[in-house]
C-alpha positions in Angstrom: 153.9 122.8 112.7 150.4 123.8 111.7 147.3 122.0 113.0 143.5 122.5 112.7 141.0 121.5 115.4 137.5 120.5 114.2 135.1 121.2 117.1 137.5 123.4 118.9 134.9 124.8 121.3 134.7 121.6 123.5 136.1 121.6 127.0 139.0 119.3 126.2 139.5 120.6 122.6 139.9 124.3 123.5 142.4 123.5 126.1 144.3 121.4 123.6 144.3 124.4 121.2 145.8 126.6 124.0 148.4 124.0 125.0 149.6 123.6 121.4 149.6 127.4 120.9 151.9 127.7 123.9 154.2 125.2 122.5 154.7 127.4 119.4 152.5 125.4 117.1 150.2 127.3 114.7 146.7 126.5 115.6 143.4 127.1 113.9 139.9 125.8 114.7 136.2 125.6 113.8 133.0 124.8 115.6 129.3 125.5 115.0 128.9 126.9 118.5 131.4 128.2 121.1 130.2 129.3 124.5 132.0 130.3 127.7 134.3 129.4 129.2 135.8 128.1 125.9 134.9 131.3 124.1 136.7 133.6 126.5 139.7 131.3 126.9 140.2 131.0 123.1 139.8 134.7 122.7 142.4 135.4 125.3 145.0 133.5 123.3 143.8 134.8 119.9 142.5 131.4 119.0 138.8 132.1 118.6 137.6 131.4 115.1 136.5 134.6 113.3 133.1 133.0 112.6 131.1 130.1 113.9 130.3 127.2 111.6 132.2 124.9 109.3 134.4 126.1 106.4 136.1 123.7 104.1 138.5 126.5 103.1 140.1 126.2 106.5 141.3 122.7 105.5 144.4 123.3 103.4 147.1 121.0 102.1 149.8 122.5 104.2 148.2 121.3 107.5 150.5 118.9 109.4 147.5 117.5 111.3 143.7 117.7 111.7 142.5 116.9 115.3 138.9 115.7 115.5 136.8 116.4 118.6 134.0 114.2 119.9 131.4 116.8 118.9 132.2 116.4 115.2 130.0 114.0 113.2 131.2 111.6 110.5 129.6 113.8 107.8 131.3 117.0 109.0 132.3 119.0 105.8 135.7 119.9 107.2 136.4 116.3 108.0 135.4 115.1 104.6 137.7 117.7 103.0 140.6 116.6 105.2 139.9 113.0 104.1 139.9 114.1 100.4 143.3 115.8 100.9 144.6 112.6 102.7 145.7 114.7 105.6 146.7 113.1 108.9 143.6 113.0 111.1 143.9 112.3 114.8 141.4 112.0 117.6 142.1 114.1 120.7 143.8 111.3 122.6 145.8 110.1 119.6 147.3 113.5 119.3 148.1 113.7 123.0 150.0 110.5 122.5 151.9 111.9 119.6 152.9 114.9 121.7 154.1 112.8 124.7 155.4 109.5 123.1 158.9 110.1 124.3 157.9 110.7 127.9 156.8 108.4 130.8 153.0 108.4 130.5 150.8 107.9 133.6 147.1 107.3 133.0 144.6 107.4 135.8 141.5 105.4 135.0 138.3 104.3 136.8 134.6 105.0 137.0 135.1 107.3 139.9 137.9 109.2 141.6 140.1 109.7 138.5 139.9 113.5 138.5 140.7 113.8 142.1 143.6 111.3 142.0 145.1 113.1 139.0 144.7 116.4 140.8 146.4 115.1 143.9 149.4 113.8 141.8 149.7 117.1 140.0 149.5 119.1 143.3 152.2 117.0 144.9 154.6 117.2 141.9 154.1 120.9 141.5 154.6 121.5 145.3 158.0 119.8 144.9 158.8 121.8 141.7 158.8 118.7 139.4 158.3 119.2 135.7 155.4 117.4 134.0 152.8 117.5 131.3 149.2 116.9 132.3 145.5 116.5 131.5 142.9 116.8 134.2 139.1 117.0 134.0 138.5 119.9 136.4 139.7 123.4 137.3 142.6 123.2 139.8 143.9 125.9 142.1 147.2 127.2 140.8 146.8 125.7 137.3 145.9 128.1 134.5 144.5 125.4 132.2 143.4 121.7 132.4 146.0 120.6 129.8 149.7 121.4 129.5 152.2 120.1 127.0 155.9 120.9 126.9 159.0 119.9 125.0 161.1 118.9 128.0 159.0 117.5 130.8 160.0 113.8 131.6 156.4 112.8 132.6 152.9 113.2 131.3 150.0 112.6 133.8 146.7 112.0 132.1 143.2 111.6 133.5 142.0 108.6 131.5 138.4 108.7 130.3 136.8 105.4 129.2 134.5 107.3 126.8 134.9 107.0 123.0 137.7 108.9 121.2 135.9 110.3 118.2 133.3 109.7 115.6 135.9 107.7 113.6 137.5 105.9 116.5 135.2 104.1 118.9 138.0 103.0 121.3 138.0 104.5 124.8 140.4 107.5 125.2 142.5 105.9 127.9 143.7 103.1 125.5 145.2 105.6 123.1 147.5 107.2 125.6 149.5 103.9 125.8 150.6 104.4 129.4 153.7 102.8 131.0 152.1 103.4 134.4 148.3 102.8 134.8 146.0 103.2 137.8 142.4 101.9 138.2 140.5 103.4 141.1 137.3 101.4 140.9 134.6 100.2 138.5 130.9 100.9 138.5 128.8 100.8 135.3 128.4 104.1 133.5 128.0 105.5 129.9 125.1 103.2 129.1 124.5 105.0 125.8 127.8 103.5 124.6 128.2 100.5 126.8 124.6 99.1 127.0 125.6 96.2 129.3 127.7 95.9 132.4 129.8 93.4 130.7 130.6 95.6 127.7 131.7 98.3 130.1 134.0 96.0 132.1 135.7 94.9 128.9 137.1 98.4 128.4 139.1 98.1 131.6 140.1 94.6 130.8 141.7 96.0 127.6 143.3 98.8 129.6 145.1 96.2 131.8 146.0 93.9 129.0 147.6 96.6 126.9 150.0 97.7 129.6 153.6 96.9 128.4 155.6 94.0 130.0 157.8 96.5 131.8 154.9 98.6 132.9 153.2 99.1 136.3 149.6 98.7 137.4 148.5 100.6 140.5 145.0 99.4 141.6 142.5 99.8 144.4 142.5 96.5 146.2 139.2 97.3 147.9 137.3 97.1 144.7 136.2 93.6 143.9 135.9 94.1 140.1 139.3 95.7 140.0 140.9 92.8 141.8 139.6 90.5 139.2 141.3 92.5 136.4 144.8 92.2 137.9 145.4 88.7 136.6 144.8 89.9 133.0 148.0 91.9 132.9 150.8 90.5 130.7 153.7 88.8 132.4 156.3 91.3 133.7 153.8 94.1 134.7 154.5 95.3 138.2 151.3 95.3 140.4 150.9 97.7 143.2 147.7 97.4 145.3 146.5 100.2 147.6 143.7 100.4 150.2 142.5 102.7 152.9 145.3 104.3 155.0 145.2 104.7 158.8 143.3 107.9 159.7 141.3 109.5 162.3 138.6 112.3 162.3 138.8 114.7 165.2 136.5 117.7 165.6 135.5 117.7 161.9 139.1 117.4 160.7 140.7 114.3 159.1 144.3 113.3 159.8 146.4 110.7 157.9 148.3 108.5 160.4 151.9 107.3 159.8 154.5 105.9 162.2 156.1 109.3 162.4 153.0 111.2 163.2 149.7 112.7 161.9 149.1 114.8 158.8 146.2 117.2 158.8 144.1 117.1 155.6 141.8 119.7 154.0 139.8 116.9 152.2 137.9 114.1 153.8 135.9 110.9 153.2 137.0 107.3 152.8 136.8 107.7 148.9 139.2 110.6 149.1 141.6 108.7 151.4 141.6 105.8 148.9 142.2 108.3 146.1 145.0 109.9 148.1 146.7 106.5 148.8 146.5 105.7 145.0 148.1 109.1 144.2 150.8 108.4 146.8 151.7 105.1 145.1 152.1 106.9 141.7 154.1 109.7 143.2 156.5 107.1 144.7 157.0 105.7 141.1 157.8 109.3 140.0 160.4 109.9 142.7 158.6 111.4 145.7 159.0 109.8 149.2 156.0 109.2 151.4 157.0 112.1 153.6 157.3 114.4 150.6 153.9 113.4 149.3 152.2 113.9 152.7 153.9 117.2 153.1 152.5 118.3 149.8 149.1 116.8 150.1 148.3 118.5 153.4 147.6 121.7 151.4 145.5 120.0 148.8 142.0 121.5 148.8 140.4 119.4 146.2 139.4 119.9 142.5 136.5 122.1 141.5 133.1 120.6 142.4 134.6 117.7 144.3 133.2 118.3 147.8 133.8 122.0 147.2 132.8 124.2 150.1 130.6 127.0 148.7 129.3 128.4 152.0 130.1 127.9 155.6 129.1 129.0 159.1 130.0 127.5 162.5 126.7 125.6 162.3 126.4 124.7 158.6 128.6 123.8 155.6 127.2 123.7 152.1 129.0 121.5 149.5 128.8 121.3 145.7 129.9 118.0 144.2 130.0 116.5 140.8 128.6 113.2 142.1 125.9 111.9 139.8 126.5 108.1 139.3 125.3 105.7 142.0 128.8 104.9 143.4 129.8 108.5 143.6 126.6 109.4 145.2 126.9 106.9 148.0 130.5 107.6 148.6 130.0 111.4 148.8 127.1 111.2 151.2 129.0 108.7 153.4 132.0 111.1 153.5 130.0 114.1 154.8 128.1 112.0 157.3 131.3 110.5 158.7 133.0 113.9 158.9 130.0 115.5 160.8 128.2 112.6 162.6 126.3 114.9 164.9 124.9 117.1 162.1 121.8 116.6 160.1 122.5 116.0 156.4 120.3 117.3 153.6 121.3 115.7 150.3 120.1 117.0 146.9 121.0 115.4 143.6 120.1 116.0 140.0 119.6 113.2 137.4 121.3 114.8 134.4 123.4 112.4 132.4 122.3 110.0 129.8 122.9 107.0 132.1 121.1 108.5 135.1 117.9 109.3 133.0 117.7 105.9 131.5 114.8 103.9 133.0 116.7 100.6 133.1 119.8 102.2 134.9 117.7 104.0 137.5 117.5 100.8 139.7 121.3 101.2 140.2 120.5 104.1 142.6 118.7 101.9 145.1 119.5 103.0 148.7 122.5 105.2 147.6 121.1 108.2 149.6 120.2 106.1 152.7 122.8 107.8 155.0 121.3 111.3 154.4 118.6 112.5 156.8 116.7 114.4 154.1 116.9 113.3 150.5 115.8 115.2 147.4 116.1 114.2 143.7 115.5 116.5 140.8 115.2 115.8 137.1 113.9 117.8 134.1 111.5 115.9 131.8 112.5 118.2 128.9 116.1 117.0 129.2 114.8 113.4 128.8 113.0 114.4 125.7 116.0 116.2 124.3 118.2 113.0 124.9 115.4 111.0 123.1 115.0 108.7 126.1 111.9 106.9 127.3 109.8 109.2 129.7 110.1 108.5 133.4 107.8 109.8 136.1 108.4 110.9 139.7 106.9 107.7 141.1 109.3 105.5 139.1 112.2 107.6 140.3 111.1 107.5 144.0 110.7 103.7 143.7 114.1 103.3 142.1 115.9 105.2 144.9 113.9 103.6 147.7 113.3 105.0 151.1 112.0 108.5 152.0 113.1 110.5 148.9 111.3 113.6 147.7 111.2 114.0 143.9 111.1 117.3 142.0 110.6 118.2 138.4 110.8 121.9 139.1 114.1 123.2 140.3 112.5 126.5 141.6 110.2 124.4 143.9 113.3 122.5 145.2 115.1 125.8 145.9 112.1 127.3 147.6 111.8 124.2 149.9 115.4 124.4 150.8 115.1 128.1 151.6 112.2 127.4 154.0 114.4 125.0 156.0 116.4 125.9 159.2 120.2 125.3 158.8 121.3 125.1 162.4 123.6 122.0 163.0 122.8 121.0 159.4 124.9 120.4 156.3 123.7 120.6 152.7 125.1 118.5 149.8 124.3 119.6 146.3 125.3 116.9 143.7 125.0 117.1 139.9 127.1 117.0 136.8 124.9 120.0 135.7 123.5 122.9 137.7 119.9 122.1 138.5 118.8 123.9 135.4 120.5 127.2 136.0 120.7 127.5 139.7 123.7 129.7 140.8 124.9 127.2 143.4 127.4 129.6 145.0 125.0 132.5 145.3 122.2 130.3 146.5 124.4 128.8 149.2 125.5 132.2 150.4 121.8 133.2 150.6 121.0 130.1 152.7 123.6 130.6 155.3 122.8 134.3 155.7 119.2 133.2 156.6 
């Protein structure tokens, strides 16, 4: 087999290149810009293109497949050449299906929690030495890459993104994996650049449910009203497994899962994570693990990168770095930290960074999402708004959208300076963004804060 990846420098695409290479497939690729970590990762496996840019000479008649990344546009010269040669052209998710079509495919979907649920499943299966293929959207402890494909694993566990597949295929990625087992964690409007109305966004999940096969299984969060509505849309024969919040207790800043046979100490916390864990447990049951086996494994799960990740800690202060950026994620993450440490002051900082979060109409979705924090700070960069070609927003509009006593920043250095001037006794800090507050080294900054 010989394949070529157009836009190989993307987060998902470069991991696909490595996974295919490890399977013994000859892989080439192109991109107009490749930066770390993709650059170093590709170089490590001898897959870094010799030069940046597009080159139609890389598209040859002997290619078995051309895989098109999201970054590639419809007028890409390599894509056009592949079309002229009538080569097989796949989107990223289409090719993952091709690689796993003889396996049991599990797809974890939802507006929030899908990375964590997928990571929990992978952790439990790996703990019990099960063989599986996987795709997950974050770095995980003990896993070299975020994508793995094999010839003999019986299962493929995929995090299912509802975003578009490629410039040629406007279907959501999670539809193209064709799962036999699907999970939906929850639904909250996102990706407004692609789904401009709430209704158009919901339709993608409706299609996900409708396309499960008659002998398939739908695992779903019964505490999400929108998800409950979708269940009836499954075709006759689909097995439906609801899950909710398990019994638990928080003692001295530690969360324990409660079962009839006893308590299991957990390294993660928060109601949203307990819901995620219960969803992961239902899937693991379907893949052959008992409840006791799952809980034995999950007690050592420390979370995915940037999902309530502890970056600095003292007996009086813990600083967390989290990917939360959408309204539902923001509210759930703040609630989790506040519940875990009810007697500590909580300072919550978030960055408006994504297309959705910087859209004037969408801002109102953030109303009161930071209400449980004692100190609330929101940062955005006006230049990012210009770059995304969105309508300008000003600090007063952002403040009004969030409601309550929220301090707004357009200078990340000023926000960092203000945080450094604070006292961190009996106080936790939560830094939330899908970016990095315009270049702030969060780990180094956190260490500086706790050292005083």
